N, C-alpha and C positions, 0 to 999 in steps of 0.2 A: 072456044071448045064446044062447038055445036053437037058433036058426035056424042050420043047418049052412052056409048060404051066407055068413053073417057071419064074417069073419075074427076069430078069438079073440085077445084081447090077449096071452095067454101065448105063443101061436105067433108073433105079431108080434115080441115081445121077443126070442125065440130067433133068428128069421130076421134080425133087425137086430143081433145079437150084443150085446144089452144084458144078457141073462142066458143061462145055458146050460140044457140040458134037465134036468140033474140038479137044478139050483136050482128050476126050475119044478115038477118032480115032488115035491121036498121041500115046497114051498109048497102044492101041491095036496093032499098028505097031511095037512098041518096044517089045511087048509080042510075036509077031511072031518070033523074033530072040531069045527070051528067054522064051519058052513055059512053063517052070517050075515056072516062076514068076507069081504070081497072080496080077490081075489088080490093086487092092488096094495098094499093095506094090509099083507098078510102079508109081501110081499117087502120093504117098507120096515121093518117091525118086525124082520125077520130080519137086516137090515143088508145085504141083497144089493144094493139100490139106495137112493139117497137120495130124499127127496120131490121134490127138484129134478129129478133124473134121471127120475123117474116122470112128472113134469109134462111134461118135454121129450119123452119117449117117447109120452105121451098126445097131445101136439100132432101128432107125426109120424103116429100111428095115425089120428087124425081126418082129417088131410090125405090120407093114402094110401087110406083106406077110404071116405071120403066120408060117414061116419056122423055123426050129431049127438051132442052130449054126453049126451043122454038115453038113448042106446043103449050108451054105453060102460060096460064092466064095470070100473070103477076107483074108487079111493078118493081123491076130491078134494072139497073143500067147494065150495059154490055160488059163492063169490067167485072161486075159482081157475078153475072152469069158465067163468064169465062172462069172466074175463080172457083165457083161451085162445080162447074163441069170438070175442071182440072183435079179438084179434090176427089171427085167420084171415079176418076180413071184409075 
């Protein structure tokens, strides 16, 4: 999500009080050492959010930003993305 006009998921999670800024900064620090890992995966692995919380946040993110699942910077498998997209239709 290199485009500055696109609302980043981490910022969205903070604004919606799902995580705090310190948690995001810690996850971003870990991501620097593992750039192939997505921030959502790191947050789940750290125990900051559950996978279910992440999925719900992802649904909210898609609804409020109007982005498609292909633009989302998150860790979900294709079945979960399909389920979310079907629920939003």
